[in-house]
N, C-alpha and C positions, 0 to 999 in steps of 0.2 A: 652335211652340217657338219662345223668337225665337236670334237669330247668337250674340249672344255670349257671349263664353270665360267658365266656372263651371271656379273651383274649388275641391274643393271635400273635404271632410277630414273626420277622428274628431277631437269634443275629452273630456276624457275629461272636463276639468271643469266642461264644461252635459252631457252623456252628449246627445252628442246630435252627429251632421250637419251639420255648419259650411259653409257653400255663401258664395265671396266674387263678386263681381261687379266686378274691376280698373277695365274702362272704364269703370263707371256708379259717381263719388266715393260713396261709404255705402254703398252698394245688397249687401244680406247677408238669407241668408235660415242659419235650420234647419228641424233636425225629427225625429221620432226617427230613420225610416230615411232609407235614403239617397235611394229615390225619392218619400219622403214631402218632402224638405231639397229635394231639383230642384221638386215640383211651387210647391214652396211661393215655388222660388225665379224662380218665373217669372214670379207673382199682383206680386210684388214687382218684377217689371221693369217690369212693366204700371205698376205704380201710376207707376216711378219717369217713366216714359213722356208717362206721362197729367200729371205735374205741374210735369214740367218744360215741355212742353208749355202749360200754363198760366199758366206762369208767362211765354211769352216764350225765353227758355233755348233756347239750341245741345243735342242731344242727340247725343253721339256714333257717326258710322258704323263697327258692330262692321265689329274689322280681326280676328278671326282668332286661334289661338295668337299669345298676345304674348312676347316673346323675352324676359323680368327672370319670367317663373311660374313 
């Protein structure tokens, strides 16, 4: 389980739960259930981090709860 903040909400338009990871630019996932959305987000976070490492990009340190979220 990652230590990055997850913002989770229901989207009527998508008919799915949406998960945003604000500390990782563009990192989002979805799922038909809350649990599925979080599980999918964990996969996407791991892939985001793997890609950043492969490209030699800086990886943000998890900051915990963000003030603006």
